[in-house]
C-alpha positions in Angstrom: 145.7 85.8 108.3 142.3 87.2 107.6 139.4 86.3 109.8 135.9 85.4 108.8 134.5 88.6 110.5 136.6 90.6 108.0 135.6 88.7 104.8 132.1 87.3 105.3 129.2 88.8 103.3 127.1 90.4 105.9 123.9 91.1 103.8 122.3 87.7 104.1 119.5 86.6 101.8 116.8 84.9 103.7 113.8 82.8 102.7 111.1 80.9 104.6 110.7 77.1 104.5 107.3 77.5 102.8 108.6 79.6 99.9 108.5 77.9 96.6 111.7 77.0 94.8 110.8 79.6 92.2 110.5 82.4 94.7 113.8 81.4 96.4 115.6 81.2 93.1 114.2 84.6 92.1 115.4 86.2 95.3 118.8 84.6 95.0 119.1 85.6 91.3 118.1 89.2 92.0 120.7 89.5 94.8 123.4 87.7 92.8 124.0 85.0 95.4 124.2 81.2 95.3 122.4 80.5 98.5 119.9 81.7 101.0 119.5 81.2 104.7 116.2 79.6 105.6 114.7 81.3 108.6 111.7 80.0 110.6 110.4 81.6 113.8 113.4 84.0 113.8 115.9 81.0 113.9 118.1 79.5 111.3 116.3 76.4 110.0 118.7 75.6 107.2 120.3 76.7 104.0 119.1 76.4 100.4 121.6 76.6 97.5 121.3 77.0 93.8 122.5 73.4 93.6 119.7 72.2 95.8 117.2 73.8 93.4 118.9 72.4 90.3 118.9 68.9 91.8 115.2 69.2 92.6 114.4 70.4 89.0 116.5 67.6 87.6 114.5 65.1 89.7 111.3 66.4 88.1 110.0 68.7 90.9 107.9 71.6 89.8 109.4 75.0 90.9 106.0 76.5 91.6 105.0 73.6 93.8 108.1 72.3 95.6 109.0 74.2 98.8 112.3 75.3 100.1 111.6 73.0 103.1 111.7 70.0 100.7 115.2 70.6 99.5 117.1 72.7 102.1 120.0 71.4 104.2 118.9 71.3 107.8 122.1 70.5 109.6 124.1 73.5 108.6 127.8 73.6 109.3 128.8 77.0 110.5 132.0 78.9 111.3 132.8 81.5 113.9 133.7 85.1 113.1 137.1 84.4 114.8 138.0 81.6 112.4 140.8 82.3 109.9 140.1 81.7 106.3 142.1 78.4 106.3 139.8 77.0 109.0 136.9 77.9 106.7 138.5 76.2 103.7 139.2 73.1 105.8 135.6 72.9 107.0 134.2 73.3 103.5 136.5 70.8 101.9 136.0 68.3 104.6 132.2 68.8 104.5 132.0 68.9 100.7 129.9 72.1 100.6 130.4 75.5 98.9 128.8 77.9 101.4 129.7 78.4 105.0 127.3 80.3 107.4 129.1 82.4 109.9 127.3 82.3 113.3 127.9 84.2 116.5 125.8 83.4 119.6 123.3 81.4 117.6 122.7 84.3 115.2 123.8 84.4 111.5 126.2 87.2 111.0 127.6 86.4 107.5 128.1 83.8 104.8 131.0 82.8 102.7 131.2 81.0 99.4 134.2 79.1 98.1 134.5 81.8 95.4 134.8 84.5 98.2 137.5 82.4 99.9 139.4 81.9 96.7 139.4 85.7 96.1 140.7 86.3 99.6 143.4 83.6 99.2 144.4 85.1 95.8 144.7 88.6 97.4 146.9 87.1 100.2 149.2 85.3 97.6 149.5 88.5 95.6 150.3 90.6 98.6 152.8 88.0 99.9 154.4 87.9 96.4 154.7 91.6 96.2 156.4 91.7 99.7 159.2 89.4 98.6 
């Protein structure tokens, strides 16, 4: 079984709480990711996702005025690099979220999306199917 340390995306996109939603969306779009880790005073303060930004826009917020701090998730559920992918899937399904921050000793070391996990699971199924 693959572990999160082997499959997590290690190049984290980070933003500050005071960034506007437009600037966060721009960084996420340029990097081709669906979320960014919110960092304040060199610590993880939360996570902001494309969905958070969409919900804010749908509620009438102005992307050049609203701040990441206004929409981010503060209580971030995280996984450990030693978790296997099934533990990550369980946590994400149970929590109802699509991105899992991977933390080691209170430091972010990676992030996984449901899409990443589905790709890993598909590889595992194909490999197991080829072995039989």
